[in-house]
C-alpha positions, -999 to 999 in steps of 0.1 A, spaced: 0 0 1 12 30 -9 14 61 18 33 89 1 26 113 -28 58 112 -41 90 117 -24 81 149 -4 42 145 8 15 120 25 -14 114 5 -47 131 11 -62 116 45 -27 99 53 -12 108 87 31 91 96 50 87 121 80 75 122 109 63 148 134 94 150 157 88 177 160 63 206 145 80 238 159 47 260 169 15 257 171 -15 282 199 -38 272 193 -76 284 213 -107 279 200 -119 246 177 -91 234 174 -53 229 142 -27 242 141 3 224 118 29 229 118 52 194 108 90 201 88 99 165 102 132 170 133 149 181 133 152 219 155 185 223 137 192 264 110 178 287 80 192 265 88 175 235 81 143 258 48 152 259 17 145 233 41 124 211 38 84 202 62 60 216 76 34 196 86 3 212 113 -16 192 123 -49 202 152 -72 190 155 -103 195 166 -135 180 148 -175 176 176 -185 158 213 -184 147 216 -160 120 183 -145 124 173 -116 143 135 -103 146 126 -69 150 89 -63 163 76 -27 162 47 -18 183 26 16 185 -1 9 211 6 -26 232 -31 -26 245 -46 -44 212 -54 -81 217 -45 -104 189 -66 -128 182 -47 -152 161 -41 -173 138 -3 -174 142 24 -188 123 40 -214 144 79 -207 145 102 -235 158 127 -210 175 161 -233 185 154 -233 223 193 -239 225 203 -205 207 214 -174 226 217 -143 207 244 -115 226 242 -79 231 272 -57 232 280 -21 237 306 5 230 299 40 240 261 52 227 264 28 199 246 -8 210 246 -46 193 226 -76 192 244 -105 176 231 -141 163 258 -161 146 273 -142 115 247 -114 118 239 -83 138 216 -55 147 233 -24 152 221 10 164 235 45 177 215 55 207 233 94 201 225 93 162 194 97 144 172 65 139 186 43 122 188 -2 128 220 -14 105 218 -52 99 254 -64 96 272 -99 84 309 -106 74 319 -64 81 293 -53 57 259 -35 63 232 -58 44 206 -34 48 189 -12 70 157 6 86 169 41 76 143 70 85 110 59 75 123 26 82 103 21 116 68 34 119 26 41 116 2 53 97 -32 67 100 -57 69 69 -85 92 65 -103 65 71 -92 58 106 -73 29 98 -40 25 116 -11 5 95 23 -5 110 52 -5 88 89 -12 84 111 3 55 144 -16 51 172 -3 21 180 -18 -12 216 -12 -23 226 -8 -61 219 -38 -81 200 -51 -51 170 -80 -63 141 -89 -47 126 -126 -53 98 -144 -38 66 -136 -17 52 -167 -29 37 -180 -62 37 -149 -84 33 -150 -120 47 -116 -127 81 -103 -135 101 -127 -117 123 -102 -99 97 -82 -76 115 -49 -80 92 -22 -86 63 -41 -82 31 -39 -56 23 -68 -41 -6 -79 -15 -3 -108 4 -38 -120 4 -51 -149 -12 -67 -151 -46 -82 -173 -71 -71 -150 -100 -57 -176 -125 -19 -175 -133 -22 -141 -158 -26 -117 -132 -8 -101 -98 -25 -122 -80 -16 -156 -66 -28 -185 -51 2 -187 -27 10 -160 -11 43 -162 17 49 -130 35 91 -141 25 114 -127 -1 150 -131 -1 177 -107 -23 212 -110 -38 227 -94 -11 230 -124 11 195 -122 33 162 -129 32 130 -113 52 103 -126 68 70 -104 83 55 -127 110 19 -118 100 -4 -142 85 -28 -119 71 -21 -91 45 9 -79 41 16 -51 15 51 -46 1 59 -19 -20 90 -32 -37 114 -2 -46 78 13 -64 66 39 -36 106 45 -24 124 35 -50 155 25 -28 134 5 -3 118 -27 3 84 -15 24 61 -36 39 29 -27 61 1 -45 80 -35 -34 93 -32 -34 135 -6 -13 158 26 -39 159 46 -56 128 76 -82 132 100 -90 106 127 -114 107 162 -106 90 173 -139 78 211 -140 74 227 -165 43 248 -156 28 244 -178 0 206 -182 -15 206 -219 -3 213 -210 32 188 -182 32 163 -210 27 175 -236 50 174 -208 81 141 -200 70 124 -237 63 142 -244 93 113 -220 110 86 -224 94 88 -265 81 103 -286 59 86 -303 30 76 -339 38 96 -362 14 65 -372 -13 66 -411 -20 84 -427 -52 53 -434 -71 41 -399 -70 73 -387 -91 60 -407 -123 32 -396 -147 0 -383 -137 -34 -389 -161 -64 -367 -152 -100 -371 -165 -97 -333 -173 -122 -313 -154 -157 -308 -176 -154 -333 -198 -174 -363 -198 -164 -395 -183 -168 -418 -169 -156 -456 -164 -152 -467 -198 -135 -432 -205 -109 -441 -173 -100 -479 -188 -93 -462 -224 -69 -439 -214 -49 -462 -192 -52 -494 -217 -43 -464 -246 -13 -455 -224 -1 -488 -218 -5 -499 -252 22 -474 -261 42 -484 -238 36 -447 -215 43 -458 -181 20 -442 -161 16 -438 -121 -13 -420 -111 -48 -418 -123 -69 -385 -112 -104 -381 -108 -114 -346 -114 -144 -325 -98 -171 -352 -118 -166 -380 -95 -194 -367 -75 -225 -356 -85 -232 -323 -98 -241 -295 -74 -232 -318 -46 -193 -309 -40 -182 -318 -18 -202 -347 -6 -172 -377 -11 -198 -401 -25 -191 -413 -63 -218 -402 -88 -235 -436 -89 -249 -429 -123 -213 -423 -137 -195 -448 -113 -214 -474 -98 -189 -498 -90 -162 -475 -74 -144 -499 -48 -142 -524 -80 -129 -502 -104 -103 -487 -80 -95 -521 -74 -92 -527 -114 -72 -493 -115 -47 -509 -87 -41 -541 -107 -26 -522 -131 -2 -508 -108 -22 -476 -104 -23 -451 -78 -55 -429 -75 -58 -396 -71 -94 -377 -64 -105 -340 -59 -120 -322 -33 -124 -290 -17 -129 -273 15 -169 -266 7 -204 -284 10 -226 -274 -14 -262 -269 -3 -279 -295 -20 -254 -319 -8 -263 -343 20 -236 -333 40 -249 -295 44 -276 -303 69 -253 -322 87 -225 -301 92 -250 -272 98 -264 -290 126 -230 -296 142 -219 -261 137 -195 -269 114 -196 -243 88 -184 -213 91 -211 -186 104 -218 -149 101 -222 -121 131 -257 -127 131 -254 -169 135 -264 -173 103 -240 -199 75 -220 -185 58 -228 -190 20 -229 -176 -17 -238 -195 -50 -202 -189 -66 -190 -223 -77 -213 -242 -61 -247 -235 -53 -260 -223 -21 -217 -233 -9 -208 -229 26 -169 -233 40 -159 -260 68 -144 -240 97 -114 -260 104 -109 -236 134 -130 -261 151 -115 -295 162 -144 -314 156 -152 -303 124 -117 -309 110 -123 -349 127 -158 -350 106 -141 -338 78 -114 -363 77 -136 -394 87 -149 -385 50 -116 -389 40 -107 -421 55 -137 -437 38 -124 -427 6 -90 -439 16 -104 -469 28 -114 -480 -8 -85 -472 -20 -77 -436 -29 -40 -426 -23 -41 -389 -26 -63 -360 -27 -60 -330 -55 -70 -304 -24 -80 -276 -49 -95 -240 -36 -90 -225 1 -84 -189 -17 -119 -174 -16 -120 -167 23 -148 -142 32 -138 -122 65 -174 -111 73 -176 -140 94 -169 -157 129 -146 -183 135 -154 -207 160 -121 -202 177 -121 -162 173 -97 -157 148 -91 -125 136 -109 -131 101 -84 -109 83 -57 -130 94 -70 -159 85 -77 -152 54 -42 -163 44 -38 -189 69 -72 -210 60 -54 -228 37 -27 -244 59 -54 -259 81 -71 -271 53 -41 -291 39 -29 -301 70 -63 -321 77 -63 -336 44 -25 -346 43 -26 -359 82 -53 -384 72 -33 -399 46 -1 -399 67 -19 -421 96 -38 -443 67 -11 -446 41 19 -446 70 56 -450 58 60 -418 37 33 -426 16 14 -390 22 12 -367 -10 -13 -336 -18 -15 -320 -51 -24 -288 -39 -29 -252 -52 -32 -230 -18 -7 -224 6 10 -197 30 40 -199 51 44 -231 60 26 -248 37 60 -267 22 54 -289 46 26 -306 30 34 -313 -10 26 -314 -37 14 -279 -52 9 -273 -85 3 -239 -106 -32 -233 -108 -53 -221 -142 -34 -214 -168 -40 -208 -204 -28 -235 -232 -3 -211 -248 36 -209 -250 31 -177 -228 10 -192 -199 37 -217 -202 63 -189 -190 44 -176 -169 38 -208 -150 75 -215 -148 82 -174 -134 60 -185 -107 71 -217 -96 104 -201 -96 92 -177 -72 78 -205 -52 107 -226 -45 126 -190 -35 98 -185 -10 104 -222 10 83 -249 -14 103 -276 -21 80 -297 -47 62 -284 -75 41 -289 -105 16 -278 -133 -11 -289 -159 8 -304 -188 -8 -288 -221 -18 -261 -198 -60 -263 -184 -81 -237 -199 -78 -245 -239 -69 -271 -258 -30 -264 -267 -14 -268 -302 5 -302 -307 36 -284 -307 33 -265 -275 20 -305 -259 44 -316 -267 68 -287 -250 49 -285 -224 54 -327 -219 88 -321 -221 89 -292 -197 66 -311 -173 84 -346 -173 113 -324 -164 97 -309 -131 88 -323 -98 60 -341 -104 44 -343 -138 10 -344 -144 -12 -344 -177 -44 -322 -170 -66 -295 -183 -104 -281 -182 -127 -289 -214 -105 -310 -236 -87 -346 -226 -48 -346 -222 -40 -381 -237 -11 -377 -261 -28 -395 -288 -53 -369 -290 -25 -342 -305 -9 -366 -324 17 -398 -330 51 -370 -323 34 -365 -295 32 -399 -277 69 -404 -288 79 -377 -269 55 -382 -236 71 -420 -234 106 -411 -242 106 -381 -213 82 -403 -191 106 -431 -191 138 -402 -191 126 -393 -160 121 -427 -146 158 -431 -148 167 -396 -133 154 -413 -103 180 -421 -88 196 -387 -90 158 -369 -82 153 -393 -50 189 -374 -39 175 -344 -47 141 -342 -35 154 -363 3 177 -326 -2 143 -307 -4 132 -323 27 161 -316 51 172 -287 38 145 -264 22 165 -264 -15 137 -267 -38 138 -296 -61 134 -268 -95 160 -241 -87 164 -208 -103 198 -210 -119 208 -181 -92 206 -208 -65 236 -225 -79 256 -198 -93 253 -169 -70 282 -149 -80 269 -151 -118 250 -120 -121 238 -133 -153 218 -157 -135 200 -132 -108 174 -125 -141 170 -161 -155 134 -168 -158 130 -193 -188 153 -217 -174 166 -238 -140 180 -263 -121 166 -295 -119 186 -301 -87 228 -287 -87 233 -302 -123 209 -305 -147 204 -270 -165 169 -274 -181 157 -246 -206 123 -256 -216 111 -246 -252 85 -216 -257 82 -212 -293 67 -230 -325 96 -236 -344 118 -249 -317 142 -219 -310 151 -209 -278 177 -185 -260 194 -198 -229 225 -187 -209 250 -215 -195 274 -208 -170 309 -209 -171 330 -244 -181 323 -274 -205 287 -288 -204 273 -320 -215 242 -323 -239 225 -347 -217 209 -366 -243 231 -365 -267 262 -368 -249 279 -339 -269 300 -310 -253 287 -275 -249 311 -246 -239 293 -223 -214 301 -187 -203 274 -171 -226 242 -171 -242 233 -196 -268 203 -200 -293 196 -228 -308 168 -249 -322 151 -281 -313 131 -309 -325 107 -327 -306 128 -351 -294 154 -329 -275 155 -294 -255 184 -280 -234 191 -306 -209 228 -298 -195 249 -319 -171 269 -294 -152 308 -296 -156 321 -316 -125 286 -336 -120 281 -374 -117 244 -382 -131 233 -416 -121 207 -432 -141 187 -462 -130 186 -491 -152 146 -492 -152 124 -469 -171 85 -482 -166 80 -471 -133 96 -446 -105 96 -472 -77 127 -496 -79 160 -506 -67 176 -471 -77 212 -482 -67 213 -518 -89 227 -519 -118 231 -481 -114 250 -464 -141 272 -435 -136 277 -403 -164 307 -384 -155 309 -352 -164 341 -331 -176 355 -338 -142 389 -315 -128 425 -331 -116 419 -339 -81 386 -331 -75 361 -356 -59 326 -360 -70 300 -380 -40 274 -390 -52 247 -407 -29 218 -433 -42 189 -434 -21 169 -465 -20 128 -457 -21 123 -457 10 141 -428 19 173 -446 33 209 -450 19 215 -474 -5 247 -466 -19 277 -441 -19 303 -436 -49 330 -411 -49 346 -403 -84 379 -384 -86 400 -379 -118 433 -390 -115 459 -379 -142 442 -398 -172 415 -418 -156 382 -414 -139 386 -437 -104 353 -445 -89 348 -459 -54 315 -474 -39 303 -483 -11 271 -502 -5 266 -507 -44 244 -536 -50 259 -548 -82 266 -546 -112 270 -504 -120 283 -491 -146 303 -459 -152 301 -440 -183 325 -407 -188 317 -378 -213 346 -368 -238 346 -345 -271 330 -367 -294 299 -375 -268 293 -404 -241 326 -430 -240 314 -469 -235 301 -481 -205 327 -499 -184 309 -527 -161 319 -530 -123 303 -567 -114 291 -573 -80 309 -570 -53 337 -544 -71 341 -515 -52 363 -496 -78 366 -493 -110 390 -464 -130 382 -451 -166 405 -439 -191 396 -402 -206 387 -406 -237 
């Protein structure tokens, strides 16, 4: 929200007060409390008739400093609140040097000179990362009587801002006004399904505003050298998180807000959907599944979208008997084909659903101030919203899902959760404005909890659309409703990269686009992109997404890239484990891997799949793609051809290929099976070695499908040979070295072999 009229003036009806000097300071062992006057205090009379801000500086974890600024402290905060996992063993330190006070937490410190004009400097490694300057701490009142607490942090020259959730606008947030407010706005507007009040910059730090409701950001837009964030209320808290690398920032941020669960291995295979408003019944489903099998396209999950239930009755969690008269038998038959099953749900109960009266009678539906159930006719006629702040309502909703799990459902697509009203009264007394964004957290947590209990052994996975901070704990999330165009494909990737820089480890999108029908060229290019994503789903709105509906080449592309992804599972599984353990996303903005290469800081049409694979999807009908390759000699993974890095390339690719490059020095493990994502990944594995440097050692871990460690390989170049030493490899295993003429012949290590040497070509 903008409050100023240019640099000098405030907007009509707006008044502001900003910290000007420290009036008093209380220094404890592990925190600072500063009382800041909003006007210069030169004599006693200046202390009258003027606000005093309370600014508390503390540290919940190493490398993290929290700043809370409060005007009137008597306001009641009714919740909800983000549950932050502070480190109980961590203690910050305070120090003073004359008039300068400092609170330090590991490598990060906040510093204030009590004798100088107000300024908070956040310092790390001997340099100031950012500062709260003369308008950096304060509050604003508007003509309608609303009170906003705000913070402002400075931007350095060339500093770029990323994150704030899954946003489809330009990749760097600089120059944008962003409202963190859940909305069902598709992928072609400034609205977002997944709003996260966290950003990071290329200067080595991130900032999390600890407020679950609406946070309004002006990112170099109102004051071009500042990031401003404001919330309605008397108080605002933000946490500055030091890296210095982007990966380390995400590590610390997700340690506070939650790490992603590790999705089951089967979820990394290809998902096929009925699509939304298409006509389908069991015969349609069987035809699709059989068609994929006949064309040798491995399929892992079949998804039933909305109309598995009766129209006007979403959600009643009951199969439409006119279309699916034998759901248990049908699910059993799908299971016999080796498939998992996903079904669509949402948190709404339509008035025609038999569950409406049941939920209303028991007080499980969200109500207005007069006690009536909140309802509207958008989406479903007379629909109401389940009040997940009521523990009994959560149990009731969960029991409906347990019945489906007992039938054989493995996964739920948790759609919607964004359009949450604020003219309501929540069961637990939560503040409606704060609950608007947070509702999705309770919704997805409830559903994920059912699957975690019913399926166990790490088999829980969602396909969720909405989220806020902490939602990364319940993967997977997909990009929402996009058009079937190349532009929409590119905006989807921007959103996914932004979400990854907001702490989310796993992400997917509708292959082919949701709205409309893709051209054959677009479908094939989106298939490539989709099967080189964390998770891969064929889904549309009013048209099917089976590849033979496009052309025979689409069948070949879908088959080949599905099988490629399966062979990459030894690599992807370890990347997924890193996401679960450290918060580093599977699909990574290039700057995450190359933070010291300025050319990577704005790249949003390519990404790193894990640490070692560069992917540049093709966004053109004729196959032309411009992409940037960081320095060194890379290797095209599909051909073995060397690719010289250190600059931009423009090339044209057929539908059987795209820029898919292995990083210099990388060792990519390929599995020996391509018909499913679940198999013994270490058995028969082939290690593809790319441009190793003399004396450098690369450690490659191949986990087992249950999440454990199966085998470790240490690859080292020694003179004119590559030496690989194995621990725990079940054997046989193989080594292939990329040379100037492509991949060499494989060298096989029989079972029991712990070391092989491969000559360089």
